[in-house]
C-alpha positions in Angstrom: -32.4 -5.6 23.1 -31.9 -3.2 20.2 -31.1 0.5 20.4 -32.7 3.4 18.7 -31.2 6.9 18.6 -33.0 10.2 19.2 -35.3 11.4 16.4 -35.2 7.9 14.9 -31.9 8.6 13.3 -31.0 5.0 13.2 -31.9 1.6 14.6 -29.5 -1.1 15.7 -31.3 -4.4 15.2 -29.0 -6.7 17.2 -28.5 -7.7 20.8 -26.2 -5.1 22.5 -23.4 -5.8 24.8 -22.5 -3.3 27.6 -19.0 -2.8 26.2 -20.4 -1.7 22.9 -21.8 1.5 24.3 -18.4 3.1 23.7 -18.7 2.5 20.0 -22.5 2.7 19.4 -23.0 5.9 21.2 -25.9 8.3 20.4 -23.5 10.8 18.9 -21.7 8.2 16.8 -24.9 6.7 15.4 -26.2 10.2 14.6 -23.0 10.8 12.7 -23.5 7.6 10.8 -27.1 8.5 10.1 -26.1 11.9 8.8 -23.5 10.4 6.4 -26.0 7.8 5.2 -28.8 10.3 4.4 -26.3 12.5 2.6 -24.4 9.9 0.6 -26.5 6.7 0.3 -28.6 8.0 -2.7 -25.6 8.7 -4.8 -24.0 5.4 -3.8 -27.1 3.5 -4.9 -26.8 5.3 -8.2 -23.2 4.4 -8.5 -23.9 0.7 -7.9 -26.7 0.9 -10.5 -24.1 2.3 -13.0 -21.8 -0.7 -12.2 -24.6 -3.0 -13.4 -25.2 -0.9 -16.5 -21.5 -1.1 -17.5 -21.5 -4.8 -17.0 -24.6 -5.1 -19.2 -22.7 -3.1 -21.8 -19.8 -5.5 -21.7 -22.2 -8.4 -22.1 -23.4 -6.7 -25.2 -19.9 -6.4 -26.6 -18.4 -3.2 -25.2 -14.7 -3.5 -24.4 -12.9 -1.8 -21.5 -10.6 1.0 -22.6 -9.1 4.2 -21.3 -11.8 6.8 -21.1 -11.8 9.4 -23.9 -13.7 11.9 -21.8 -11.0 12.1 -19.1 -8.0 12.2 -21.5 -7.2 15.8 -20.3 -6.7 14.5 -16.8 -4.3 11.9 -17.9 -2.4 14.4 -20.1 -2.2 17.3 -17.6 0.7 17.9 -15.2 -0.5 17.7 -11.6 0.4 15.9 -8.3 -1.4 14.7 -5.2 -1.2 16.7 -2.0 2.0 16.1 0.2 2.1 12.8 2.0 2.2 12.9 5.8 5.6 12.1 7.3 4.5 8.9 9.1 3.4 7.5 5.8 6.6 8.3 4.0 8.1 4.9 4.8 5.9 2.0 4.0 8.4 -0.6 3.0 6.5 -3.5 4.6 2.8 -3.5 5.4 1.0 -6.3 7.1 -2.7 -6.9 6.9 -5.2 -9.0 8.9 -8.6 -9.1 10.7 -9.6 -6.8 13.6 -9.8 -9.3 16.4 -7.9 -8.2 19.5 -5.0 -10.7 19.6 -4.2 -10.3 15.8 -4.3 -6.5 16.0 -1.7 -6.6 18.8 0.5 -9.1 16.9 0.3 -7.2 13.7 1.1 -3.8 15.3 4.1 -5.5 17.1 5.2 -7.4 13.9 8.0 -5.0 12.9 6.0 -3.9 9.8 5.8 -0.2 9.0 2.1 -0.2 8.5 -0.8 -2.4 9.7 -3.9 -2.4 7.7 -6.8 -3.4 10.0 -9.2 -5.1 7.6 -13.0 -4.8 8.1 -13.4 -6.2 4.6 -11.9 -9.4 3.0 -10.2 -10.7 6.2 -13.2 -10.2 8.5 -16.4 -12.1 8.5 -18.9 -9.3 9.0 -20.8 -10.6 12.0 -22.0 -7.7 14.0 -19.9 -8.8 17.0 -16.7 -8.9 14.8 -17.4 -5.4 13.5 -18.2 -3.7 16.7 -15.5 -5.5 18.7 -13.1 -4.6 15.9 -13.9 -0.9 16.3 -13.4 -1.2 20.1 -10.0 -2.9 19.5 -8.9 -0.1 17.2 -10.0 2.5 19.6 -7.8 0.9 22.3 -4.9 0.5 19.8 -5.1 4.2 18.9 -4.8 5.1 22.5 -2.1 2.5 23.2 -4.2 0.8 25.8 -4.8 -2.4 23.9 -4.1 -5.6 25.8 -5.3 -9.2 25.5 -5.2 -12.2 27.9 -5.5 -15.6 26.4 -7.8 -17.6 28.6 -6.5 -21.0 27.3 -2.8 -20.3 27.7 -2.7 -17.6 30.3 -0.4 -15.6 28.0 -0.8 -11.8 28.0 -0.4 -9.6 25.0 0.2 -5.8 24.9 1.5 -3.3 22.5 5.2 -2.6 22.1 7.0 0.7 22.2 7.0 1.3 18.4 3.9 -0.2 16.9 3.2 0.0 13.2 1.3 2.9 11.7 -2.4 2.0 11.7 -4.7 2.2 8.6 -8.2 0.8 8.5 -10.0 -0.7 5.5 -13.8 -0.3 5.5 -16.0 -2.7 3.5 -16.6 -2.3 -0.2 -19.3 -0.1 -1.5 -21.5 -3.0 -2.4 -21.8 -4.4 1.1 -24.7 -3.4 3.5 -24.7 -3.3 7.2 -28.0 -5.1 7.8 -28.0 -4.5 11.6 -28.1 -0.7 11.4 -31.0 0.9 9.6 -31.5 4.5 8.7 -35.0 5.5 7.5 -35.8 1.8 7.3 -32.9 0.8 5.0 -29.5 -0.7 5.8 -26.6 1.6 6.3 -23.9 1.0 3.7 -21.2 -1.1 5.3 -18.5 1.2 4.0 -20.1 4.2 5.8 -20.6 2.2 9.0 -17.0 1.1 9.2 -15.5 4.4 8.1 -17.9 6.5 10.1 -17.3 4.8 13.5 -13.5 4.7 13.0 -13.2 8.4 12.0 -15.7 9.6 14.6 -14.0 7.9 17.5 -10.3 8.2 16.5 -9.6 11.1 14.2 -8.9 13.7 16.9 -6.9 11.3 19.0 -4.8 10.2 16.0 -4.1 13.8 14.9 -3.1 14.8 18.5 -0.6 11.9 18.5 1.0 13.0 15.2 -0.8 10.5 13.0 -4.2 10.7 11.3 -7.4 9.0 10.2 -5.9 7.0 7.4 -7.6 4.4 5.3 -7.4 1.8 2.5 -10.3 1.9 0.0 -11.3 -1.4 -1.6 -12.9 -2.6 -4.9 -13.5 0.8 -6.6 -14.6 0.3 -10.3 -14.8 3.9 -11.5 -13.2 7.3 -10.7 -16.7 8.6 -9.9 -16.7 6.2 -6.9 -13.4 7.7 -5.8 -15.0 11.1 -6.1 -17.9 9.9 -3.9 -15.3 8.9 -1.3 -13.7 12.3 -1.6 -17.0 13.9 -0.9 -17.5 11.7 2.2 -14.1 12.6 3.5 -14.8 16.3 3.0 -18.1 16.1 4.8 -16.6 14.1 7.7 -13.8 16.6 8.1 -16.3 19.5 8.2 -18.6 17.8 10.7 -15.8 16.7 13.0 -13.9 20.0 12.8 -10.9 18.5 11.1 -8.6 20.3 8.7 -9.2 19.7 5.0 -7.0 16.8 3.9 -6.6 15.4 7.4 -8.2 12.1 6.1 -5.9 10.2 3.8 -6.4 7.1 1.8 -4.6 4.5 -0.3 -6.7 3.0 -3.0 -6.5 -0.6 -3.9 -6.5 -1.1 -7.6 -8.1 -4.5 -7.5 -10.7 -4.4 -10.2 -10.0 -4.5 -14.0 -12.0 -1.3 -14.8 -10.0 0.7 -12.2 -6.8 -0.2 -13.9 -7.9 1.9 -16.9 -8.6 4.9 -14.5 -5.7 5.2 -12.2 -4.9 8.8 -13.1 -8.6 9.7 -12.7 -8.9 8.0 -9.3 -5.8 9.8 -8.0 -7.2 13.1 -9.4 -10.6 12.6 -7.8 -9.0 12.1 -4.4 -6.1 14.5 -5.0 -6.2 16.2 -1.6 -6.8 12.9 0.3 -4.9 10.2 -1.5 -1.4 9.0 -0.8 -1.0 6.1 -3.1 -2.4 3.1 -4.9 -1.9 -0.6 -4.1 -1.8 -3.7 -6.4 -4.6 -5.8 -4.9 -3.6 -8.8 -7.0 -6.1 -11.5 -5.8 -9.2 -9.3 -6.1 -7.8 -8.1 -9.5 -7.7 -11.7 -10.8 -11.3 -12.2 -9.5 -12.4 -9.0 -11.2 -10.7 -10.1 -14.4 -12.8 -13.3 -14.4 -16.0 -11.3 -13.7 -15.4 -8.8 -16.4 -14.8 -11.7 -18.9 -17.7 -13.8 -17.7 -19.4 -13.5 -21.2 -16.3 -14.6 -23.1 -15.9 -18.3 -23.7 -12.3 -17.7 -24.8 -11.3 -16.2 -21.4 -11.5 -19.2 -19.2 -8.5 -19.0 -16.9 -5.9 -21.8 -16.2 -5.4 -23.2 -12.7 -5.2 -20.5 -10.1 -1.6 -21.6 -9.3 -0.6 -20.8 -12.8 -2.0 -17.2 -12.7 1.2 -15.7 -11.3 2.4 -12.2 -11.4 4.5 -13.1 -14.4 1.4 -13.3 -16.5 1.5 -10.5 -19.1 -1.9 -8.9 -18.0 -0.6 -8.7 -14.4 2.8 -7.4 -15.4 1.2 -4.6 -17.5 -1.1 -3.6 -14.6 1.5 -3.5 -11.9 4.1 -1.6 -14.0 1.4 0.9 -15.1 0.5 1.5 -11.5 4.1 2.3 -10.6 4.4 4.7 -13.5 1.1 6.4 -12.8 1.7 6.8 -9.1 5.2 8.2 -9.3 4.3 10.7 -12.0 1.7 12.1 -9.5 3.8 12.0 -6.4 1.9 9.1 -4.9 3.2 5.8 -3.5 2.9 2.6 -5.5 2.4 -0.4 -3.1 3.0 -4.0 -4.1 0.8 -6.9 -3.5 0.2 -9.6 -0.9 2.5 -12.5 -0.1 0.0 -15.0 1.2 2.5 -17.6 2.3 2.6 -18.7 5.9 5.4 -20.7 7.7 5.3 -24.4 7.0 6.2 -26.1 10.3 7.8 -29.5 10.5 9.0 -29.4 6.8 12.1 -27.2 6.5 12.6 -27.9 2.8 9.0 -27.0 1.9 9.2 -23.9 4.1 12.4 -22.7 2.3 10.7 -23.2 -1.1 7.8 -21.1 0.0 10.1 -18.4 1.4 12.1 -18.4 -1.9 8.8 -17.7 -3.7 8.2 -14.7 -1.4 11.8 -13.4 -2.1 11.3 -13.7 -5.8 8.0 -11.9 -5.7 9.3 -9.1 -3.6 12.5 -8.8 -5.8 10.2 -8.3 -8.8 8.3 -5.6 -7.0 11.3 -3.6 -5.8 12.9 -3.9 -9.2 9.7 -2.6 -10.8 9.9 0.5 -8.6 7.3 -0.2 -5.9 7.7 1.7 -2.7 6.7 -1.1 -0.4 4.8 -4.4 -0.2 2.3 -6.5 1.7 2.7 -9.6 3.7 0.1 -11.8 5.5 2.3 -13.2 8.3 4.7 -11.6 10.8 7.4 -14.1 9.8 7.5 -12.6 6.3 8.2 -9.1 7.5 12.0 -9.4 7.9 12.2 -11.3 4.6 10.4 -8.7 2.6 12.3 -5.9 4.3 15.6 -7.5 3.5 14.7 -7.8 -0.2 13.7 -4.1 -0.4 16.7 -3.0 1.6 19.1 -4.7 -0.9 17.7 -2.6 -3.7 16.2 0.6 -2.3 18.5 3.2 -0.9 15.9 5.4 0.8 12.5 5.1 2.3 10.7 4.9 -1.0 11.2 5.0 -4.8 9.1 8.0 -5.8 12.0 9.1 -8.1 11.7 5.9 -10.2 9.4 7.3 -12.9 9.3 4.2 -15.3 9.1 6.3 -18.4 10.0 3.0 -20.2 6.5 1.6 -19.5 3.9 1.8 -22.3 0.7 -0.1 -21.6 -2.2 -0.5 -24.0 -5.7 -1.7 -23.4 -4.8 -4.9 -25.2 -2.0 -5.4 -22.6 -4.4 -5.1 -19.7 -6.9 -7.4 -21.3 -4.5 -10.2 -22.4 -5.9 -13.6 -21.4 -3.5 -15.6 -19.2 -2.1 -18.8 -20.6 -1.8 -22.2 -19.0 -3.6 -25.4 -18.4 -6.7 -26.5 -16.4 -6.2 -29.7 -14.4 -8.2 -31.9 -12.1 -5.8 -31.0 -9.3 -6.5 -27.4 -9.8 -10.3 -27.9 -9.9 -10.1 -30.0 -6.7 -8.1 -27.3 -5.0 -10.6 -24.7 -5.9 -13.4 -26.8 -4.5 -11.5 -27.7 -1.3 -10.3 -24.2 -0.6 -13.6 -22.5 -1.5 -15.8 -24.7 0.7 -13.4 -24.6 3.7 -13.1 -20.9 3.5 -16.8 -20.3 3.3 -17.4 -22.7 6.2 -15.0 -20.7 8.3 -16.5 -17.4 7.2 -20.0 -18.6 8.2 -18.5 -19.4 11.7 -17.2 -15.8 11.9 -13.6 -16.2 10.7 -12.6 -14.3 7.6 -8.9 -15.0 7.5 -8.2 -18.7 7.2 -4.8 -20.6 6.9 -5.3 -23.3 4.3 -2.6 -25.4 2.6 0.2 -23.1 3.7 -1.5 -19.9 2.4 -3.5 -17.3 4.2 -6.9 -17.3 2.4 -9.4 -14.5 2.6 -12.5 -13.6 0.7 -10.6 -12.5 -2.4 -8.9 -15.8 -2.9 -12.1 -17.7 -2.3 -13.7 -15.6 -5.0 -11.1 -16.8 -7.5 -11.9 -20.4 -6.6 -15.6 -20.2 -7.1 -15.6 -18.0 -10.2 -13.0 -20.3 -11.9 -15.3 -23.2 -11.3 -18.3 -21.2 -12.6 -16.3 -20.3 -15.8 -15.4 -23.9 -16.4 -19.0 -25.1 -15.9 -20.6 -22.3 -17.8 -18.5 -22.7 -20.9 -18.1 -26.4 -20.7 -14.3 -25.8 -20.7 -12.5 -29.2 -20.7 -9.5 -30.1 -18.6 -6.1 -30.3 -20.3 -6.5 -34.0 -20.7 -9.8 -33.5 -22.6 -12.2 -34.5 -19.9 -15.3 -32.3 -19.8 -16.2 -30.3 -16.7 -19.9 -30.7 -16.1 -22.2 -30.6 -13.0 -21.9 -34.4 -12.4 -18.1 -34.3 -12.5 -17.9 -31.3 -10.2 -20.4 -32.7 -7.7 -18.4 -36.0 -7.6 -15.2 -34.2 -6.9 -16.8 -32.0 -4.3 -18.2 -35.0 -2.5 -14.8 -36.7 -2.5 -13.0 -33.6 -1.2 -15.5 -33.1 1.6 -15.1 -36.7 2.5 -11.4 -36.2 2.8 -11.9 -33.1 4.9 -14.3 -35.0 7.2 -11.7 -37.8 7.6 -8.9 -35.3 8.4 -11.0 -33.4 11.0 -12.8 -36.4 12.4 -16.6 -36.8 12.5 -17.3 -34.8 15.6 -15.4 -31.7 14.5 -16.8 -32.0 10.9 -20.4 -32.3 12.1 -20.0 -29.4 14.6 -18.9 -27.1 11.7 -21.1 -25.5 9.0 -19.9 -27.7 6.2 -23.4 -28.7 5.0 -24.4 -25.1 4.7 -21.1 -24.0 3.1 -21.4 -26.9 0.6 -24.9 -25.8 -0.4 -24.0 -22.2 -0.7 -20.8 -22.8 -2.6 -22.6 -25.2 -5.0 -25.3 -22.7 -5.7 -22.7 -20.0 -6.5 -20.8 -22.3 -8.8 -23.8 -23.8 -10.6 -25.7 -20.5 -11.0 -26.9 -19.7 -14.5 -25.7 -16.1 -14.0 -22.5 -15.4 -12.1 -23.3 -13.8 -8.7 -21.1 -10.7 -8.3 -19.8 -11.4 -4.7 -19.7 -14.6 -2.6 -19.8 -12.5 0.5 -23.0 -10.7 -0.6 -24.7 -13.9 -1.5 -23.8 -15.5 1.8 -24.3 -12.5 4.1 -27.9 -13.4 5.1 -26.6 -16.6 6.5 -24.6 -14.7 9.1 -26.2 -13.5 12.4 -29.6 -12.3 11.4 -31.0 -8.9 12.7 -33.1 -9.3 15.9 -35.3 -6.2 15.6 -36.8 -4.2 12.8 -36.8 -0.5 12.4 -40.0 1.3 13.4 
């Protein structure tokens, strides 16, 4: 049955489990409803402004640093002091919010664990509510897990990583919870439940309600979050500035507004992060109307490409000028078992990536697997004498709009196209089954990397961009390759496992996204209705 709070504040349109009453309490849902009524109208306006700016780019407008905020960029100011537990963030690990993975991540030896309700979590209602329960237990150090298959028990160690939570992006709804007949923004649902249940407990333990904010496209969106933080602090009786956030710079428009984003969140922000995979995805979206901006194979769009070098170095310079941390990007590699040589080659790529980051002045970095924590830490320890590099100001960095907009060079191959098809469909199939973090071909794939795969295919089809050998990329060619790749997947899995999955649905959805006349903005938004449907309507 569903649940409706007093005074019709909100309606939960999903079957409820007894254990969820800790999370979906009357008071917590009333808090969500209050935030929603206050901030949903402006959020809707901000999302409309995103579409308006995209229309302007289609008409020929080019991204640039904003003239109306030049005074913010020129002025001398810094963000509020960073809390002591966040002053050492050399290695951060990220992952979904299921119980076993939360324990393993907190015990990984990383300094910080970002519990991800966004790209690494398929937003089934069970995943989201169970994830909140898991974090409540993690905050209180009572989190345990017993593996029914192996009998192994998991529990938190003595010194777990500092916990940060990433709510969903501003564009994603939570269709199972309605306020005044409309879905609650997923960002407010995730943020609201976590801060309501955990803020006081975290502060009492010497930590705080700390977050990562994804996919911002404009400093006004950062200001919106700042207003949400202030309202939550007032309503929960928290001191001003108790809530802290690190903002992922993972959209191309945000790279032109890093100063402004920090300034808008000045009392609540502690740093910026280079969300490299979503940034590449955003680069493709922002150039969707440019036939000359079709990217090479995904494997060739490395951090050595000039547009990515410009963005990451500008982030370090901007953050350190403002007293904020500059966090490096994700190493998506995972251990390669039964092939020592291939595994060492993968680890050497991680070392090279982290060496570049520490030499550029980053204060820490991300990894996707616990096995990479000691490797990343050793690379940073060899260069960095303290807990961070806030004193590395990078006055040598001078980045122009042209630098940020430089089209990456390379080739497009059949192997690269096949990889995009194979990875995209397999990821979407797993996502539809409720898994948002999927190991594929020795990399940890999440929604951001799947977005690169499907938008690259769309670019090639939309602009009839040939392969390096001159062969055209048209619908018939892509359909043939997709059929061949799916046949290979079916052979590898076996007919029973393949048929039991959701490959037919994933194939249809992925094909629709790739063949669409107009590029859909988000794979996860287009596929969301295919997840668990609401079982009740608001009255």
